[in-house]
C-alpha positions in Angstrom: 84.6 3.4 89.7 88.3 3.1 90.4 89.9 5.1 93.2 92.5 7.6 91.9 96.1 7.7 93.0 98.7 10.4 92.3 102.3 9.1 92.2 104.9 11.8 92.8 108.6 10.9 92.4 111.4 12.4 90.4 112.5 8.9 89.3 110.5 7.6 86.3 111.7 4.1 87.2 110.2 4.5 90.7 107.0 5.9 89.4 106.6 3.0 86.9 107.4 0.5 89.7 104.7 2.0 92.0 102.3 2.1 89.1 102.9 -1.7 88.4 102.6 -2.6 92.1 99.2 -0.8 92.3 98.0 -2.9 89.4 94.7 -2.3 87.6 92.7 -1.7 90.8 93.4 2.1 90.7 93.3 4.9 88.2 96.8 6.4 88.4 98.5 9.7 87.4 102.1 10.6 87.7 104.1 13.7 88.5 107.8 14.2 88.7 107.9 16.7 91.6 105.7 18.5 94.1 105.1 21.5 91.8 103.8 19.3 89.0 101.6 17.5 91.6 100.1 20.8 92.8 99.2 21.7 89.2 97.5 18.3 88.7 95.6 18.8 92.0 94.5 22.3 91.0 92.6 20.8 88.1 91.3 17.6 89.9 90.9 17.1 93.7 89.2 13.7 93.4 92.2 11.7 94.4 91.9 9.0 97.1 95.7 8.9 97.8 98.9 10.8 97.0 102.1 8.8 97.1 105.0 11.3 97.6 108.8 11.1 97.6 110.7 13.6 99.7 113.9 14.3 97.8 112.9 15.9 94.5 113.8 19.1 92.6 111.7 22.2 92.3 109.3 21.4 95.2 110.2 18.5 97.5 107.9 16.3 99.4 108.2 18.1 102.7 107.4 21.5 101.0 104.5 19.8 99.2 102.9 18.4 102.3 103.2 21.8 104.1 101.4 23.5 101.1 98.9 20.6 101.0 98.0 21.0 104.7 97.3 24.7 104.1 95.2 24.2 101.0 91.5 23.7 101.7 90.5 21.6 98.7 93.4 19.1 98.9 94.3 18.9 102.7 91.9 16.0 103.2 93.5 13.8 100.5 95.7 11.3 102.5 99.3 11.2 101.6 101.7 8.3 101.9 105.4 9.1 101.9 107.5 6.7 99.9 111.1 7.6 100.4 114.6 6.6 101.4 114.3 9.0 104.4 113.9 6.9 107.6 114.8 9.3 110.4 112.4 9.8 113.3 112.8 13.6 113.2 111.8 13.7 109.6 108.8 11.5 110.2 107.7 13.6 113.2 108.0 16.8 111.2 105.9 15.3 108.4 103.3 14.1 110.9 102.8 17.6 112.2 101.2 18.7 109.0 98.4 16.2 109.5 98.2 14.9 105.9 100.7 12.0 106.0 98.9 8.7 106.9 101.7 6.2 106.1 105.5 6.1 105.5 107.1 3.5 103.3 110.9 3.2 103.1 112.6 2.5 99.7 113.6 0.1 98.4 109.9 -0.8 98.2 108.7 -4.2 99.4 105.6 -4.9 97.3 103.6 -6.7 100.0 104.2 -4.0 102.6 103.6 -1.3 100.1 100.2 -2.7 98.9 99.2 -3.3 102.5 100.0 0.3 103.4 98.0 1.6 100.4 95.0 -0.5 101.3 95.2 0.6 104.9 95.3 4.3 104.0 92.5 4.1 101.3 90.3 1.6 103.1 
């Protein structure tokens, strides 16, 4: 059975790029913002990984991981941030929530991205 990955980014191009990089090894679902991701997760908590952008409309990545960390049935799903944000304070703040297990900076380098995904999912 394939492990499930939820790809959350407001850019359809980025979502498609990540989807292609993950290949056929995973079952994938996409959301265009954190609110849409929460709706998907309300119906299905069996994801092995959430790949999350930070800068999105409606509910951004930082707001999402705060809610995720406070929500019993999804707080144990590891989240990987995939964003242009590279500041140490931003990373430290995200780490405090306890759900972020990796941080990948855009533009995405496929080899590093795939390595990070495999490290988080194991």
